[in-house]
C-alpha positions, 0 to 999 in steps of 0.5 A: 439175482439180476433178472429179479432186480430188473423185474422188480424195477419194471413192476415199480415203474409201471405201478403209477401207469396202472393206477391212472387207468382208475381215474379220469381228469375232467378239467380240474376235477378227477373222476374215479371208479365207483363214482356215481353217475351224477358225480361224473355229470357234475365234474365232466358235463354231458358226454358226447355219446351215450350207449345202452350196452345191455343189462347185468345181474347183481351179486345176488342175481335178484336185481338187474343193472343197466350197463351204459357207456359214455364217451367223452372227447376226442381230447388230444386225439384220445376218447375216454369211454366210461362204463357204468353198471347201475349208477356206479362207474365200473371202468375207464378206458382210453382209446385213440380217436380214428 
């Protein structure tokens, strides 16, 4: 019983940390997964770097989507790497700048 309550407590405490990976703050604006490319540009401005990673097939495999990574920062020693599939934001990754 004690182990179960510890596991539940750790899960509840880590839930907000997991939710933060789905958003990125740009000034006073928030960028979220599934935002469009132009919305990210309006909120965050031009990225420091843009890389074309490759292409991916869509769900029906009839349409090819461009995969692109945008890099913002470093901001307080952290880089923000945004991955777009087509025109939609699919991933937000934060890494320490080296």
